[in-house]
PDB file of N, H, CA, C and O in Angstrom:
ATOM      1  N   UNK A   1    -192.192-228.826  99.499  1.00  0.00           N
ATOM      2  CA  UNK A   1    -191.855-229.359  98.192  1.00  0.00           C
ATOM      3  C   UNK A   1    -191.069-228.321  97.385  1.00  0.00           C
ATOM      4  O   UNK A   1    -190.064-228.653  96.756  1.00  0.00           O
ATOM      5  N   UNK A   2    -191.527-227.069  97.405  1.00  0.00           N
ATOM      6  H   UNK A   2    -192.343-226.800  97.916  1.00  0.00           H
ATOM      7  CA  UNK A   2    -190.836-226.034  96.627  1.00  0.00           C
ATOM      8  C   UNK A   2    -189.393-225.863  97.081  1.00  0.00           C
ATOM      9  O   UNK A   2    -188.487-225.758  96.255  1.00  0.00           O
ATOM     10  N   UNK A   3    -189.180-225.835  98.387  1.00  0.00           N
ATOM     11  H   UNK A   3    -189.916-225.920  99.058  1.00  0.00           H
ATOM     12  CA  UNK A   3    -187.811-225.670  98.885  1.00  0.00           C
ATOM     13  C   UNK A   3    -186.935-226.854  98.523  1.00  0.00           C
ATOM     14  O   UNK A   3    -185.740-226.683  98.282  1.00  0.00           O
ATOM     15  N   UNK A   4    -187.503-228.049  98.480  1.00  0.00           N
ATOM     16  H   UNK A   4    -188.474-228.188  98.677  1.00  0.00           H
ATOM     17  CA  UNK A   4    -186.696-229.206  98.098  1.00  0.00           C
ATOM     18  C   UNK A   4    -186.329-229.131  96.621  1.00  0.00           C
ATOM     19  O   UNK A   4    -185.232-229.539  96.240  1.00  0.00           O
ATOM     20  N   UNK A   5    -187.224-228.619  95.787  1.00  0.00           N
ATOM     21  H   UNK A   5    -188.116-228.287  96.097  1.00  0.00           H
ATOM     22  CA  UNK A   5    -186.904-228.450  94.365  1.00  0.00           C
ATOM     23  C   UNK A   5    -185.793-227.427  94.181  1.00  0.00           C
ATOM     24  O   UNK A   5    -184.960-227.577  93.288  1.00  0.00           O
ATOM     25  N   UNK A   6    -185.768-226.402  95.001  1.00  0.00           N
ATOM     26  H   UNK A   6    -186.445-226.280  95.726  1.00  0.00           H
ATOM     27  CA  UNK A   6    -184.730-225.378  94.903  1.00  0.00           C
ATOM     28  C   UNK A   6    -183.386-225.956  95.324  1.00  0.00           C
ATOM     29  O   UNK A   6    -182.367-225.666  94.697  1.00  0.00           O
ATOM     30  N   UNK A   7    -183.369-226.767  96.376  1.00  0.00           N
ATOM     31  H   UNK A   7    -184.196-227.002  96.886  1.00  0.00           H
ATOM     32  CA  UNK A   7    -182.109-227.283  96.943  1.00  0.00           C
ATOM     33  C   UNK A   7    -181.524-228.479  96.206  1.00  0.00           C
ATOM     34  O   UNK A   7    -180.306-228.645  96.159  1.00  0.00           O
ATOM     35  N   UNK A   8    -182.392-229.318  95.626  1.00  0.00           N
ATOM     36  H   UNK A   8    -183.382-229.183  95.664  1.00  0.00           H
ATOM     37  CA  UNK A   8    -181.910-230.548  94.996  1.00  0.00           C
ATOM     38  C   UNK A   8    -181.052-230.249  93.779  1.00  0.00           C
ATOM     39  O   UNK A   8    -181.439-229.463  92.914  1.00  0.00           O
ATOM     40  N   UNK A   9    -179.915-230.863  93.716  1.00  0.00           N
ATOM     41  H   UNK A   9    -179.601-231.502  94.418  1.00  0.00           H
ATOM     42  CA  UNK A   9    -179.028-230.663  92.573  1.00  0.00           C
ATOM     43  C   UNK A   9    -179.574-231.308  91.304  1.00  0.00           C
ATOM     44  O   UNK A   9    -179.220-230.900  90.198  1.00  0.00           O
ATOM     45  N   UNK A  10    -180.427-232.305  91.457  1.00  0.00           N
ATOM     46  H   UNK A  10    -180.714-232.636  92.356  1.00  0.00           H
ATOM     47  CA  UNK A  10    -180.947-233.002  90.287  1.00  0.00           C
ATOM     48  C   UNK A  10    -182.183-232.324  89.694  1.00  0.00           C
ATOM     49  O   UNK A  10    -182.661-232.737  88.637  1.00  0.00           O
ATOM     50  N   UNK A  11    -182.707-231.288  90.357  1.00  0.00           N
ATOM     51  H   UNK A  11    -182.318-230.953  91.215  1.00  0.00           H
ATOM     52  CA  UNK A  11    -183.870-230.572  89.825  1.00  0.00           C
ATOM     53  C   UNK A  11    -183.476-229.838  88.555  1.00  0.00           C
ATOM     54  O   UNK A  11    -182.366-229.319  88.436  1.00  0.00           O
ATOM     55  N   UNK A  12    -184.403-229.804  87.611  1.00  0.00           N
ATOM     56  H   UNK A  12    -185.304-230.226  87.707  1.00  0.00           H
ATOM     57  CA  UNK A  12    -184.178-228.998  86.417  1.00  0.00           C
ATOM     58  C   UNK A  12    -184.060-227.540  86.845  1.00  0.00           C
ATOM     59  O   UNK A  12    -184.785-227.093  87.734  1.00  0.00           O
ATOM     60  N   UNK A  13    -183.161-226.807  86.226  1.00  0.00           N
ATOM     61  H   UNK A  13    -182.572-227.170  85.504  1.00  0.00           H
ATOM     62  CA  UNK A  13    -182.959-225.408  86.598  1.00  0.00           C
ATOM     63  C   UNK A  13    -184.226-224.586  86.412  1.00  0.00           C
ATOM     64  O   UNK A  13    -184.492-223.670  87.190  1.00  0.00           O
ATOM     65  N   UNK A  14    -185.008-224.906  85.391  1.00  0.00           N
ATOM     66  H   UNK A  14    -184.792-225.650  84.759  1.00  0.00           H
ATOM     67  CA  UNK A  14    -186.241-224.157  85.167  1.00  0.00           C
ATOM     68  C   UNK A  14    -187.229-224.377  86.313  1.00  0.00           C
ATOM     69  O   UNK A  14    -187.894-223.436  86.746  1.00  0.00           O
ATOM     70  N   UNK A  15    -187.327-225.602  86.800  1.00  0.00           N
ATOM     71  H   UNK A  15    -186.787-226.366  86.448  1.00  0.00           H
ATOM     72  CA  UNK A  15    -188.226-225.900  87.910  1.00  0.00           C
ATOM     73  C   UNK A  15    -187.732-225.232  89.193  1.00  0.00           C
ATOM     74  O   UNK A  15    -188.537-224.741  89.985  1.00  0.00           O
ATOM     75  N   UNK A  16    -186.440-225.210  89.397  1.00  0.00           N
ATOM     76  H   UNK A  16    -185.787-225.608  88.753  1.00  0.00           H
ATOM     77  CA  UNK A  16    -185.868-224.548  90.576  1.00  0.00           C
ATOM     78  C   UNK A  16    -186.152-223.048  90.533  1.00  0.00           C
ATOM     79  O   UNK A  16    -186.483-222.454  91.558  1.00  0.00           O
ATOM     80  N   UNK A  17    -186.026-222.432  89.361  1.00  0.00           N
ATOM     81  H   UNK A  17    -185.757-222.915  88.528  1.00  0.00           H
ATOM     82  CA  UNK A  17    -186.306-221.007  89.228  1.00  0.00           C
ATOM     83  C   UNK A  17    -187.778-220.719  89.505  1.00  0.00           C
ATOM     84  O   UNK A  17    -188.100-219.767  90.215  1.00  0.00           O
ATOM     85  N   UNK A  18    -188.664-221.525  88.956  1.00  0.00           N
ATOM     86  H   UNK A  18    -188.403-222.299  88.379  1.00  0.00           H
ATOM     87  CA  UNK A  18    -190.100-221.340  89.182  1.00  0.00           C
ATOM     88  C   UNK A  18    -190.420-221.462  90.665  1.00  0.00           C
ATOM     89  O   UNK A  18    -191.243-220.713  91.191  1.00  0.00           O
ATOM     90  N   UNK A  19    -189.778-222.394  91.330  1.00  0.00           N
ATOM     91  H   UNK A  19    -189.109-223.002  90.903  1.00  0.00           H
ATOM     92  CA  UNK A  19    -189.981-222.565  92.765  1.00  0.00           C
ATOM     93  C   UNK A  19    -189.495-221.341  93.529  1.00  0.00           C
ATOM     94  O   UNK A  19    -190.146-220.903  94.477  1.00  0.00           O
ATOM     95  N   UNK A  20    -188.355-220.785  93.122  1.00  0.00           N
ATOM     96  H   UNK A  20    -187.826-221.141  92.352  1.00  0.00           H
ATOM     97  CA  UNK A  20    -187.838-219.575  93.770  1.00  0.00           C
ATOM     98  C   UNK A  20    -188.810-218.407  93.589  1.00  0.00           C
ATOM     99  O   UNK A  20    -189.026-217.625  94.514  1.00  0.00           O
ATOM    100  N   UNK A  21    -189.393-218.295  92.397  1.00  0.00           N
ATOM    101  H   UNK A  21    -189.218-218.930  91.645  1.00  0.00           H
ATOM    102  CA  UNK A  21    -190.370-217.229  92.139  1.00  0.00           C
ATOM    103  C   UNK A  21    -191.526-217.331  93.121  1.00  0.00           C
ATOM    104  O   UNK A  21    -191.922-216.333  93.723  1.00  0.00           O
ATOM    105  N   UNK A  22    -192.065-218.522  93.285  1.00  0.00           N
ATOM    106  H   UNK A  22    -191.744-219.333  92.796  1.00  0.00           H
ATOM    107  CA  UNK A  22    -193.203-218.721  94.181  1.00  0.00           C
ATOM    108  C   UNK A  22    -192.801-218.451  95.628  1.00  0.00           C
ATOM    109  O   UNK A  22    -193.543-217.801  96.365  1.00  0.00           O
ATOM    110  N   UNK A  23    -191.646-218.939  96.035  1.00  0.00           N
ATOM    111  H   UNK A  23    -191.043-219.467  95.436  1.00  0.00           H
ATOM    112  CA  UNK A  23    -191.197-218.732  97.409  1.00  0.00           C
ATOM    113  C   UNK A  23    -190.954-217.250  97.711  1.00  0.00           C
ATOM    114  O   UNK A  23    -191.343-216.760  98.771  1.00  0.00           O
ATOM    115  N   UNK A  24    -190.316-216.543  96.786  1.00  0.00           N
ATOM    116  H   UNK A  24    -190.000-216.941  95.925  1.00  0.00           H
ATOM    117  CA  UNK A  24    -190.082-215.108  96.977  1.00  0.00           C
ATOM    118  C   UNK A  24    -191.406-214.359  97.064  1.00  0.00           C
ATOM    119  O   UNK A  24    -191.561-213.447  97.876  1.00  0.00           O
ATOM    120  N   UNK A  25    -192.357-214.752  96.223  1.00  0.00           N
ATOM    121  H   UNK A  25    -192.231-215.494  95.565  1.00  0.00           H
ATOM    122  CA  UNK A  25    -193.671-214.118  96.235  1.00  0.00           C
ATOM    123  C   UNK A  25    -194.389-214.391  97.547  1.00  0.00           C
ATOM    124  O   UNK A  25    -195.046-213.507  98.096  1.00  0.00           O
ATOM    125  N   UNK A  26    -194.264-215.607  98.046  1.00  0.00           N
ATOM    126  H   UNK A  26    -193.730-216.325  97.600  1.00  0.00           H
ATOM    127  CA  UNK A  26    -194.905-215.977  99.307  1.00  0.00           C
ATOM    128  C   UNK A  26    -194.315-215.196 100.479  1.00  0.00           C
ATOM    129  O   UNK A  26    -194.984-214.994 101.492  1.00  0.00           O
ATOM    130  N   UNK A  27    -193.081-214.765 100.341  1.00  0.00           N
ATOM    131  H   UNK A  27    -192.539-214.929  99.518  1.00  0.00           H
ATOM    132  CA  UNK A  27    -192.445-213.955 101.384  1.00  0.00           C
ATOM    133  C   UNK A  27    -192.930-212.507 101.358  1.00  0.00           C
ATOM    134  O   UNK A  27    -192.516-211.692 102.183  1.00  0.00           O
ATOM    135  N   UNK A  28    -193.811-212.190 100.406  1.00  0.00           N
ATOM    136  H   UNK A  28    -194.148-212.852  99.736  1.00  0.00           H
ATOM    137  CA  UNK A  28    -194.395-210.858 100.351  1.00  0.00           C
ATOM    138  C   UNK A  28    -193.702-209.882  99.428  1.00  0.00           C
ATOM    139  O   UNK A  28    -194.030-208.696  99.434  1.00  0.00           O
ATOM    140  N   UNK A  29    -192.753-210.348  98.634  1.00  0.00           N
ATOM    141  H   UNK A  29    -192.487-211.312  98.629  1.00  0.00           H
ATOM    142  CA  UNK A  29    -192.054-209.458  97.710  1.00  0.00           C
ATOM    143  C   UNK A  29    -192.934-209.160  96.500  1.00  0.00           C
ATOM    144  O   UNK A  29    -193.641-210.034  95.998  1.00  0.00           O
ATOM    145  N   UNK A  30    -192.880-207.924  96.047  1.00  0.00           N
ATOM    146  H   UNK A  30    -192.307-207.214  96.455  1.00  0.00           H
ATOM    147  CA  UNK A  30    -193.636-207.504  94.863  1.00  0.00           C
ATOM    148  C   UNK A  30    -193.044-208.139  93.611  1.00  0.00           C
ATOM    149  O   UNK A  30    -191.904-208.605  93.608  1.00  0.00           O
ATOM    150  N   UNK A  31    -193.837-208.147  92.557  1.00  0.00           N
ATOM    151  H   UNK A  31    -194.763-207.769  92.559  1.00  0.00           H
ATOM    152  CA  UNK A  31    -193.412-208.751  91.288  1.00  0.00           C
ATOM    153  C   UNK A  31    -192.086-208.152  90.820  1.00  0.00           C
ATOM    154  O   UNK A  31    -191.165-208.885  90.460  1.00  0.00           O
ATOM    155  N   UNK A  32    -191.989-206.834  90.826  1.00  0.00           N
ATOM    156  H   UNK A  32    -192.737-206.239  91.119  1.00  0.00           H
ATOM    157  CA  UNK A  32    -190.756-206.179  90.355  1.00  0.00           C
ATOM    158  C   UNK A  32    -189.565-206.543  91.232  1.00  0.00           C
ATOM    159  O   UNK A  32    -188.455-206.712  90.727  1.00  0.00           O
ATOM    160  N   UNK A  33    -189.779-206.664  92.526  1.00  0.00           N
ATOM    161  H   UNK A  33    -190.681-206.527  92.936  1.00  0.00           H
ATOM    162  CA  UNK A  33    -188.700-207.027  93.444  1.00  0.00           C
ATOM    163  C   UNK A  33    -188.231-208.464  93.200  1.00  0.00           C
ATOM    164  O   UNK A  33    -187.030-208.734  93.190  1.00  0.00           O
ATOM    165  N   UNK A  34    -189.173-209.378  93.005  1.00  0.00           N
ATOM    166  H   UNK A  34    -190.149-209.158  93.014  1.00  0.00           H
ATOM    167  CA  UNK A  34    -188.820-210.773  92.717  1.00  0.00           C
ATOM    168  C   UNK A  34    -188.016-210.836  91.418  1.00  0.00           C
ATOM    169  O   UNK A  34    -186.993-211.518  91.346  1.00  0.00           O
ATOM    170  N   UNK A  35    -188.480-210.127  90.404  1.00  0.00           N
ATOM    171  H   UNK A  35    -189.310-209.573  90.462  1.00  0.00           H
ATOM    172  CA  UNK A  35    -187.783-210.119  89.111  1.00  0.00           C
ATOM    173  C   UNK A  35    -186.362-209.594  89.267  1.00  0.00           C
ATOM    174  O   UNK A  35    -185.419-210.173  88.728  1.00  0.00           O
ATOM    175  N   UNK A  36    -186.211-208.503  89.999  1.00  0.00           N
ATOM    176  H   UNK A  36    -186.978-208.032  90.437  1.00  0.00           H
ATOM    177  CA  UNK A  36    -184.877-207.915  90.191  1.00  0.00           C
ATOM    178  C   UNK A  36    -183.970-208.867  90.952  1.00  0.00           C
ATOM    179  O   UNK A  36    -182.816-209.062  90.572  1.00  0.00           O
ATOM    180  N   UNK A  37    -184.483-209.461  92.023  1.00  0.00           N
ATOM    181  H   UNK A  37    -185.421-209.302  92.331  1.00  0.00           H
ATOM    182  CA  UNK A  37    -183.675-210.354  92.852  1.00  0.00           C
ATOM    183  C   UNK A  37    -183.208-211.590  92.092  1.00  0.00           C
ATOM    184  O   UNK A  37    -182.106-212.088  92.320  1.00  0.00           O
ATOM    185  N   UNK A  38    -184.059-212.086  91.180  1.00  0.00           N
ATOM    186  H   UNK A  38    -184.955-211.681  90.995  1.00  0.00           H
ATOM    187  CA  UNK A  38    -183.733-213.314  90.454  1.00  0.00           C
ATOM    188  C   UNK A  38    -183.138-213.055  89.068  1.00  0.00           C
ATOM    189  O   UNK A  38    -182.729-213.993  88.384  1.00  0.00           O
ATOM    190  N   UNK A  39    -183.089-211.799  88.656  1.00  0.00           N
ATOM    191  H   UNK A  39    -183.421-211.036  89.212  1.00  0.00           H
ATOM    192  CA  UNK A  39    -182.502-211.461  87.365  1.00  0.00           C
ATOM    193  C   UNK A  39    -183.343-211.911  86.185  1.00  0.00           C
ATOM    194  O   UNK A  39    -182.811-212.355  85.168  1.00  0.00           O
ATOM    195  N   UNK A  40    -184.662-211.795  86.322  1.00  0.00           N
ATOM    196  H   UNK A  40    -185.095-211.434  87.148  1.00  0.00           H
ATOM    197  CA  UNK A  40    -185.581-212.196  85.262  1.00  0.00           C
ATOM    198  C   UNK A  40    -186.566-211.060  85.000  1.00  0.00           C
ATOM    199  O   UNK A  40    -186.544-210.047  85.699  1.00  0.00           O
ATOM    200  N   UNK A  41    -187.428-211.221  84.000  1.00  0.00           N
ATOM    201  H   UNK A  41    -187.446-212.044  83.432  1.00  0.00           H
ATOM    202  CA  UNK A  41    -188.390-210.169  83.679  1.00  0.00           C
ATOM    203  C   UNK A  41    -189.622-210.257  84.573  1.00  0.00           C
ATOM    204  O   UNK A  41    -189.926-211.309  85.136  1.00  0.00           O
ATOM    205  N   UNK A  42    -190.318-209.138  84.691  1.00  0.00           N
ATOM    206  H   UNK A  42    -190.070-208.283  84.234  1.00  0.00           H
ATOM    207  CA  UNK A  42    -191.553-209.124  85.470  1.00  0.00           C
ATOM    208  C   UNK A  42    -192.613-210.010  84.826  1.00  0.00           C
ATOM    209  O   UNK A  42    -193.436-210.606  85.521  1.00  0.00           O
ATOM    210  N   UNK A  43    -192.593-210.095  83.496  1.00  0.00           N
ATOM    211  H   UNK A  43    -191.925-209.611  82.932  1.00  0.00           H
ATOM    212  CA  UNK A  43    -193.552-210.973  82.805  1.00  0.00           C
ATOM    213  C   UNK A  43    -193.357-212.433  83.210  1.00  0.00           C
ATOM    214  O   UNK A  43    -194.330-213.163  83.394  1.00  0.00           O
ATOM    215  N   UNK A  44    -192.117-212.852  83.349  1.00  0.00           N
ATOM    216  H   UNK A  44    -191.325-212.259  83.201  1.00  0.00           H
ATOM    217  CA  UNK A  44    -191.825-214.221  83.768  1.00  0.00           C
ATOM    218  C   UNK A  44    -192.375-214.477  85.163  1.00  0.00           C
ATOM    219  O   UNK A  44    -192.959-215.530  85.420  1.00  0.00           O
ATOM    220  N   UNK A  45    -192.193-213.528  86.053  1.00  0.00           N
ATOM    221  H   UNK A  45    -191.719-212.672  85.843  1.00  0.00           H
ATOM    222  CA  UNK A  45    -192.715-213.671  87.415  1.00  0.00           C
ATOM    223  C   UNK A  45    -194.237-213.767  87.380  1.00  0.00           C
ATOM    224  O   UNK A  45    -194.824-214.623  88.043  1.00  0.00           O
ATOM    225  N   UNK A  46    -194.869-212.897  86.613  1.00  0.00           N
ATOM    226  H   UNK A  46    -194.392-212.203  86.074  1.00  0.00           H
ATOM    227  CA  UNK A  46    -196.336-212.919  86.517  1.00  0.00           C
ATOM    228  C   UNK A  46    -196.854-214.261  86.014  1.00  0.00           C
ATOM    229  O   UNK A  46    -197.812-214.801  86.567  1.00  0.00           O
ATOM    230  N   UNK A  47    -196.232-214.802  84.971  1.00  0.00           N
ATOM    231  H   UNK A  47    -195.454-214.363  84.522  1.00  0.00           H
ATOM    232  CA  UNK A  47    -196.679-216.066  84.384  1.00  0.00           C
ATOM    233  C   UNK A  47    -196.641-217.188  85.412  1.00  0.00           C
ATOM    234  O   UNK A  47    -197.621-217.915  85.574  1.00  0.00           O
ATOM    235  N   UNK A  48    -195.525-217.333  86.104  1.00  0.00           N
ATOM    236  H   UNK A  48    -194.728-216.742  85.973  1.00  0.00           H
ATOM    237  CA  UNK A  48    -195.372-218.467  87.020  1.00  0.00           C
ATOM    238  C   UNK A  48    -196.150-218.279  88.315  1.00  0.00           C
ATOM    239  O   UNK A  48    -196.605-219.255  88.912  1.00  0.00           O
ATOM    240  N   UNK A  49    -196.305-217.048  88.751  1.00  0.00           N
ATOM    241  H   UNK A  49    -195.936-216.255  88.267  1.00  0.00           H
ATOM    242  CA  UNK A  49    -197.177-216.820  89.914  1.00  0.00           C
ATOM    243  C   UNK A  49    -198.613-217.186  89.582  1.00  0.00           C
ATOM    244  O   UNK A  49    -199.289-217.846  90.371  1.00  0.00           O
ATOM    245  N   UNK A  50    -199.083-216.756  88.405  1.00  0.00           N
ATOM    246  H   UNK A  50    -198.534-216.219  87.764  1.00  0.00           H
ATOM    247  CA  UNK A  50    -200.452-217.050  87.986  1.00  0.00           C
ATOM    248  C   UNK A  50    -200.671-218.549  87.839  1.00  0.00           C
ATOM    249  O   UNK A  50    -201.671-219.087  88.314  1.00  0.00           O
ATOM    250  N   UNK A  51    -199.726-219.226  87.172  1.00  0.00           N
ATOM    251  H   UNK A  51    -198.913-218.790  86.786  1.00  0.00           H
ATOM    252  CA  UNK A  51    -199.875-220.673  86.989  1.00  0.00           C
ATOM    253  C   UNK A  51    -199.879-221.410  88.319  1.00  0.00           C
ATOM    254  O   UNK A  51    -200.624-222.375  88.493  1.00  0.00           O
ATOM    255  N   UNK A  52    -199.049-220.959  89.264  1.00  0.00           N
ATOM    256  H   UNK A  52    -198.445-220.175  89.122  1.00  0.00           H
ATOM    257  CA  UNK A  52    -199.045-221.603  90.574  1.00  0.00           C
ATOM    258  C   UNK A  52    -200.375-221.381  91.288  1.00  0.00           C
ATOM    259  O   UNK A  52    -200.917-222.312  91.885  1.00  0.00           O
ATOM    260  N   UNK A  53    -200.896-220.187  91.234  1.00  0.00           N
ATOM    261  H   UNK A  53    -200.456-219.432  90.749  1.00  0.00           H
ATOM    262  CA  UNK A  53    -202.170-219.897  91.897  1.00  0.00           C
ATOM    263  C   UNK A  53    -203.316-220.695  91.286  1.00  0.00           C
ATOM    264  O   UNK A  53    -204.231-221.116  91.995  1.00  0.00           O
ATOM    265  N   UNK A  54    -203.268-220.902  89.976  1.00  0.00           N
ATOM    266  H   UNK A  54    -202.526-220.560  89.400  1.00  0.00           H
ATOM    267  CA  UNK A  54    -204.333-221.636  89.293  1.00  0.00           C
ATOM    268  C   UNK A  54    -204.242-223.145  89.499  1.00  0.00           C
ATOM    269  O   UNK A  54    -205.257-223.811  89.700  1.00  0.00           O
ATOM    270  N   UNK A  55    -203.008-223.688  89.447  1.00  0.00           N
ATOM    271  H   UNK A  55    -202.183-223.147  89.284  1.00  0.00           H
ATOM    272  CA  UNK A  55    -202.850-225.151  89.442  1.00  0.00           C
ATOM    273  C   UNK A  55    -201.915-225.687  90.499  1.00  0.00           C
ATOM    274  O   UNK A  55    -201.565-226.867  90.484  1.00  0.00           O
ATOM    275  N   UNK A  56    -201.504-224.825  91.423  1.00  0.00           N
ATOM    276  H   UNK A  56    -201.788-223.866  91.435  1.00  0.00           H
ATOM    277  CA  UNK A  56    -200.589-225.221  92.489  1.00  0.00           C
ATOM    278  C   UNK A  56    -199.300-225.825  91.919  1.00  0.00           C
ATOM    279  O   UNK A  56    -198.772-225.302  90.938  1.00  0.00           O
ATOM    280  N   UNK A  57    -198.782-226.905  92.501  1.00  0.00           N
ATOM    281  H   UNK A  57    -199.211-227.331  93.298  1.00  0.00           H
ATOM    282  CA  UNK A  57    -197.490-227.466  92.069  1.00  0.00           C
ATOM    283  C   UNK A  57    -197.526-227.953  90.620  1.00  0.00           C
ATOM    284  O   UNK A  57    -196.527-227.849  89.908  1.00  0.00           O
ATOM    285  N   UNK A  58    -198.658-228.477  90.183  1.00  0.00           N
ATOM    286  H   UNK A  58    -199.470-228.561  90.761  1.00  0.00           H
ATOM    287  CA  UNK A  58    -198.761-228.942  88.795  1.00  0.00           C
ATOM    288  C   UNK A  58    -198.538-227.802  87.801  1.00  0.00           C
ATOM    289  O   UNK A  58    -198.085-228.039  86.681  1.00  0.00           O
ATOM    290  N   UNK A  59    -198.849-226.587  88.194  1.00  0.00           N
ATOM    291  H   UNK A  59    -199.217-226.395  89.104  1.00  0.00           H
ATOM    292  CA  UNK A  59    -198.671-225.444  87.317  1.00  0.00           C
ATOM    293  C   UNK A  59    -197.219-225.093  87.060  1.00  0.00           C
ATOM    294  O   UNK A  59    -196.921-224.363  86.114  1.00  0.00           O
ATOM    295  N   UNK A  60    -196.314-225.594  87.876  1.00  0.00           N
ATOM    296  H   UNK A  60    -196.555-226.187  88.644  1.00  0.00           H
ATOM    297  CA  UNK A  60    -194.898-225.282  87.711  1.00  0.00           C
ATOM    298  C   UNK A  60    -194.174-226.258  86.788  1.00  0.00           C
ATOM    299  O   UNK A  60    -193.041-226.004  86.379  1.00  0.00           O
ATOM    300  N   UNK A  61    -194.813-227.353  86.467  1.00  0.00           N
ATOM    301  H   UNK A  61    -195.733-227.559  86.799  1.00  0.00           H
ATOM    302  CA  UNK A  61    -194.210-228.351  85.588  1.00  0.00           C
ATOM    303  C   UNK A  61    -194.398-227.952  84.134  1.00  0.00           C
ATOM    304  O   UNK A  61    -195.352-227.257  83.786  1.00  0.00           O
ATOM    305  N   UNK A  62    -193.475-228.399  83.289  1.00  0.00           N
ATOM    306  H   UNK A  62    -192.700-228.964  83.571  1.00  0.00           H
ATOM    307  CA  UNK A  62    -193.555-228.088  81.866  1.00  0.00           C
ATOM    308  C   UNK A  62    -194.762-228.768  81.248  1.00  0.00           C
ATOM    309  O   UNK A  62    -195.090-229.910  81.568  1.00  0.00           O
ATOM    310  N   UNK A  63    -195.416-228.035  80.350  1.00  0.00           N
ATOM    311  H   UNK A  63    -195.149-227.107  80.090  1.00  0.00           H
ATOM    312  CA  UNK A  63    -196.531-228.600  79.605  1.00  0.00           C
ATOM    313  C   UNK A  63    -196.007-229.092  78.260  1.00  0.00           C
ATOM    314  O   UNK A  63    -195.016-228.572  77.748  1.00  0.00           O
ATOM    315  N   UNK A  64    -196.668-230.089  77.693  1.00  0.00           N
ATOM    316  H   UNK A  64    -197.473-230.512  78.109  1.00  0.00           H
ATOM    317  CA  UNK A  64    -196.265-230.538  76.358  1.00  0.00           C
ATOM    318  C   UNK A  64    -196.429-229.384  75.362  1.00  0.00           C
ATOM    319  O   UNK A  64    -197.387-228.615  75.441  1.00  0.00           O
ATOM    320  N   UNK A  65    -195.509-229.279  74.452  1.00  0.00           N
ATOM    321  H   UNK A  65    -194.731-229.904  74.388  1.00  0.00           H
ATOM    322  CA  UNK A  65    -195.558-228.197  73.462  1.00  0.00           C
ATOM    323  C   UNK A  65    -196.186-228.717  72.173  1.00  0.00           C
ATOM    324  O   UNK A  65    -196.041-229.892  71.835  1.00  0.00           O
ATOM    325  N   UNK A  66    -196.881-227.839  71.459  1.00  0.00           N
ATOM    326  H   UNK A  66    -196.998-226.885  71.734  1.00  0.00           H
ATOM    327  CA  UNK A  66    -197.493-228.266  70.201  1.00  0.00           C
ATOM    328  C   UNK A  66    -196.437-228.546  69.141  1.00  0.00           C
ATOM    329  O   UNK A  66    -195.308-228.063  69.225  1.00  0.00           O
ATOM    330  N   UNK A  67    -196.814-229.316  68.165  1.00  0.00           N
ATOM    331  H   UNK A  67    -197.731-229.709  68.096  1.00  0.00           H
ATOM    332  CA  UNK A  67    -195.904-229.602  67.068  1.00  0.00           C
ATOM    333  C   UNK A  67    -195.389-231.031  67.114  1.00  0.00           C
ATOM    334  O   UNK A  67    -195.803-231.833  67.950  1.00  0.00           O
ATOM    335  N   UNK A  68    -194.501-231.323  66.219  1.00  0.00           N
ATOM    336  H   UNK A  68    -194.165-230.671  65.539  1.00  0.00           H
ATOM    337  CA  UNK A  68    -193.927-232.663  66.110  1.00  0.00           C
ATOM    338  C   UNK A  68    -192.927-232.858  67.234  1.00  0.00           C
ATOM    339  O   UNK A  68    -192.051-232.016  67.427  1.00  0.00           O
ATOM    340  N   UNK A  69    -193.039-233.967  67.992  1.00  0.00           N
ATOM    341  H   UNK A  69    -193.750-234.652  67.835  1.00  0.00           H
ATOM    342  CA  UNK A  69    -192.084-234.212  69.069  1.00  0.00           C
ATOM    343  C   UNK A  69    -190.675-234.390  68.528  1.00  0.00           C
ATOM    344  O   UNK A  69    -190.466-234.959  67.457  1.00  0.00           O
ATOM    345  N   UNK A  70    -189.713-233.887  69.295  1.00  0.00           N
ATOM    346  H   UNK A  70    -189.882-233.424  70.165  1.00  0.00           H
ATOM    347  CA  UNK A  70    -188.311-234.083  68.912  1.00  0.00           C
ATOM    348  C   UNK A  70    -187.921-235.524  69.220  1.00  0.00           C
ATOM    349  O   UNK A  70    -188.457-236.149  70.135  1.00  0.00           O
ATOM    350  N   UNK A  71    -187.022-236.013  68.474  1.00  0.00           N
ATOM    351  H   UNK A  71    -186.586-235.506  67.731  1.00  0.00           H
ATOM    352  CA  UNK A  71    -186.656-237.356  68.829  1.00  0.00           C
ATOM    353  C   UNK A  71    -185.588-237.885  68.019  1.00  0.00           C
ATOM    354  O   UNK A  71    -185.174-239.028  68.214  1.00  0.00           O
TER     355      UNK A  71
END
């Protein structure tokens, strides 16, 4: 599923990036290495790795944000 999210052109870029983080981590790369390879911060890698470990694929999807919905 993660690889299909990375490859699909219709995937949201944020979901594709989160999938890449998980895949790179699964390949055994350290947090700093994943961050460097993807051009993101180590904090971003930590957040998405943790969410994936806690909630699997559901953890990579956007959560509703507090406040008044845009519309």
